[in-house]
N, C-alpha and C positions, 0 to 999 in steps of 0.2 A: 504493500500500500504506500510505502514511502516513495516509490518510483512514480506511482500515479499522481500523488500529491505534487511533487516537484515538477513533473513533466507538464501537468495541466497549468501550473502557475507560470512556468517558462513560456508556454504557448500563449497564455493570456497577456503576458507582457508585450507580445508582438515584436520580439527581438530574436534574430537567429541565435540558436543555442547549440551547444554540444553536450553530450553526456559522458561523464567519466565514471568508471567503476572503482570503488574504494573497498579495500579488504577489511575484514574484521581484525581487531588487534587488541592485545591485552594492555597496551600502553594507554595511559591516561592522556587526555587532550594536552595537558601541560607538558607531559613528557614528549609527546609528538611534536609540539611546537619547538622544542629545543633540539630534538634528535633526528627528526624525519625530514627528508627533502621531498619536493613534489614528485620527483622521479621515482623514488622508492615507494611512495604511496600509490601513485597511479599505475605503476607497472605490476603491482600485486594482483593476483586473481581476485576479482571483485564479487561482492555480494550485496552492495548497496550503491546507489547512484548519487552523483552530484552533478548539477547542471550549471553551466556558466556561459556567458556571452563574452566575445572578444571585441576590443576596439580595433577596427581595421587600420586606423592611423598609427597605431603603436605596434611594431612588429617584435615583441618580446616573447610571444607565445603564451602570455599570461592573461587571464580573464579580467574584465572590468566589472562584472557582476556575477556573483556565484550564489547558488541556492542549495541548501542542504536541509535534511530533516531528521537525521539520526545521529546517535553518538559515534557511529562508525565513520560518518562523513565530516563530523565536526573538526577533527584535527586538520583535515585537508583545507577546510574553510579558513581556519586560523592561519595556516601556512600560506594560503593565497594572499591573505591580508598582509602578512609580513613581507612576502617577497615582492609585492607590488608597492610596498612602502605606503600602505593605507590608501592607495589609489583605487582599489577594487571595492565595490559595494557588496557587502556580505549579507545574505538573508538566511535566517534559520526559522524553521517551522517548529514551534514548541519552546520549551525551556532548555537552554543548553547547559551543559555541565562545565561552565566557565564563567568569567565575569560578564554580566549582562551588557556592560558598556563595550565589550570587545566585539560585539556584533552590531552591524549598522542598522539592520531591520529585524525585529523579532515579531513573528506572527503568532499570537497567543490565543488560546481558547479561553472560555470562561473558567474551565477547570484549572488552566495554568494560572490565571489571575487569582483564583481562590488559594492556590498553593503559595503564591507570592504574598498575598495578604496575611496568610498564616505566619509568614516569617517577619512581617512588618508592613503596616499600611503604606508607608512611603515607597516601598519597593514595587508596589503595583502601579505607580504613576511614573511611567518611563516615556521619555520623548521619542525613543527609538522603537516603540512598540505600537502595534495595532492589534485589536482584539476582535474575535468572532465568538458567537455563542458556542458553537461546536468546532472541533478541530477542522481545519481546512482539509477537505477530502479530495478535491479536484473534480468531483462528480456533481452533476446537476440533474434535476427532475424536469421532464418535459411533458408529463401527463399527470392526471389525478391519481392519488394513492388509494382512492375508494375501492373497496373489494366487494364484489357481489358474492353472496353466500351460495349462489348456484354455480359459480365458476369453479373449474378444477383448480385445486390449490397446489402450490409448490412451495415447500417450506425450506428455508435456508437456516442452518444452525451454525453459528460462529463461536468457536472456542479460542480464547486468547492464550497468552503466554503462561498464565497461571497466577500472575500477581499484578496488581495495579497499586503502586506505592501510595497513592492517595487514599487507600482504605479498603483493599479487598485482596484476599488470597483464596484461590480456588481449592476446595477440599473435596474429599471423597463424597461427603454428604451432599455437596452441591451437584456433583456428577450424578448421583443417585436420584436426586429430585428432578434434574433435567431429564434423565431417562424416563422416569415415571410420567412426567408431564408430556413428553413426546409420545409415549404410548397412548395417552388419552386423546391426542389430537391428530396423530399422523394418519391412521387408517391405511388406505391404499394410496394416499397422496405421496408423490416423490419427496424425499427428504435428502437434502444435500448438506453434508457435514463439512465445514471448512475449518481446517486446523492450522493455527498460526505457525509460521516458520520460526518463531521465537519461543515456541512452547518448550518448557522444561521437560526433560525425559521422564521425570516422575509423574508429571501431569499427563504426558502422552500415554504412559502405562495405565493410569487410571481410566483415561478415555477409552483405551482399547478394551480393557477388561470389564469396565462397569457401564459403558455407554454403547460402544459399537457392538460388542458381543450380545448385550441384552436386546438391542433393537433388531439384531439379526435372527432372533428366535421367536417362534410363535408364543403367545401368552394368553392367559385367562385373566380377565379384569375382575374388579371387586364384585360385579354383578353376576359372575359366573359365565360370562360370554367369552367364547374363544375368538382369537384374532390371529391373522397371519403375521409373519415377520414384516417389519417395516421395509418399504421400498427405498433402500438406503444407498447413497453414493458418497464415498469419502474422498475429499479433495485435500490432500496434504501438501502444504506449501513449503515444506522442507525438502520436497522432491521436485525435480524439474518437469517442465512441460505441463503445467497445470493451467486451467482457464483463469483469466484474471478475476479477482474478487468483484470488480465492478460488473463484469458480464454475468457472473453467477447471481449476485444480489439484484441486478436489474430485472432478471427473469423470475425472481421469487415473488410470491403474493404475500408471504409473511416471513419476517426475519426475527430469529431468536438469537440473542448474543449473551454470552456469559458476562458478568459485571466487570471483569478485568479487561474485556476487549473493547475499549473505548474507540479505537479506529474503525472497527466494523459498525459500531453504533452510529458514528458520524457519517460513514459512507451510506448506510441504510437510510438515515434521516435525510441526507442530501439528495438521495434518489427518490424521495417522496414515498417511502414504503412504511407500512406498519412495523414498528420495531418494539420487541419485547425483551426486557432485561431478566435474565435468569440469575438468581442469587442476589438480587438487589436488597432483599431483606437483611442480608448479612454485611452489607457495606457499612463502612464506618467513616466518621469524621468528614473530611473534605469531599470524598467521592459520594457519600450519602447525600450531602447537601446539593451536590451538582446534579445527581439524578432526580432529586426533588424538583429542581428548577426545570429540567427537561420534561418531567411528568406534569408539572403545573402548566407548562406551555403546550401540553397535549402533543408532544413529539415522541414520547416513549410511554410504555406501560409495563408494569410488572408481569412476568410470565407466571400466572396462576391459572392454568387451563381448567375449563369446566369439567367437573368430576374429580379433580385433585383434592387433596386433603385440606387445602386452604381456601378453595373456592366456595362461594355461598350464593352467588347471584342466580336466581331461578327465573325471575321475571325480567322483561325487557327494561333497559335503562332509558335515559332521555334520548338516546339515538334511535330508539325503537327496536333494539335487539340486545341479545346477550353476546358479549365478546367471548367466544369459546376459548381464546388464548389468554384472557385476563378477566375471569369471572369473579371479581372480588368487590366491585363497587360500581356505582353509576359513573360512566365515562362521558365526557364531552366529546364532540366529533374530533377526529384527528386534525391537527393543524398542518398547514403547508409551510415548509421551510424554504426560504429563498437563498439557496446556496450560490446562485449566480451573483446576487448582490454582495455576498462575502468576497467572491473572487474579484469583482469590480472594485470594491473598496480597498482590498489588499494591493492590487496592481497599481491603483492610483497613488497609494501611500508609498509604495516602493519607488515609483517614478519620481515622486516629490522628494523623497530622501536622497535618491541618486543624484538628482539635479542639484540639490542643496549641498551635498558633500563634494560635488565636482565643480561648483561655481567659483 
């Protein structure tokens, strides 16, 4: 998803760009800044992308604007800034693990801002930062997210790395609840399970034994009715040649994401899809408050499917129906999120900062 985010932003800026692959490293950004050269970074076998544009009037081979969105690409971004003697405009999506003033443009989500305010109110007011409600995903919606109950459903289930530092760690009990919930709603509908390439091996083991294996077997529900195994497709992004997350989620009618998978939540909301959070009840501190904001804005709902142990909605709510994926309370209609407005605001701010820094 990092590649989608940075590529779409580079395209939106309207400037010709190049993509460089940056390898994972155990070195901290500070160590990279002192020890690594651009050549050693860029010649390594890559797993993350960094985008930059060059100034055709200056033939030094270095970019004049660079975009990064992960800790793997941050050292390269800092090195570009150093080698160009601060002539390059650097852009980072999210909170970097370095001095915030070291980056020219920070693109922060509301969650990032909450994390900053937790450290101190003054740190949330940065002249080099622009904020959006959800993390910039690069995707936009072109059609209504309204779902007809008569349409064939296609469910996408996104499982993250296993931990979100803002307040959630995925445990076995969360996987069990997710499996139970999916068995309630899946039926014969296709279920596409998306596994993060950052998933810890212990989480992967839990997913394989407590989720995939369980969905792949016939079962008998609490009413004594027999059901066939789920129509399951596993998409593992730690392996090559997988369909893009945007393509998979764009074709889904319902998206379920574990609470640690904030990027998938942002992508689903940007695409205008109904997004349900699995494990939200166990989120803590900052992340809990953030999901409360999204829930209040009618962009996400908790995943408590009809028939599960926590559901209690039997009559239709104010929308005239019971949401089978979140049968816990009255829901207002889903809200539409204007992801294109976010992209336009961010690109305008980057151009403004780039012009200011180079004037």
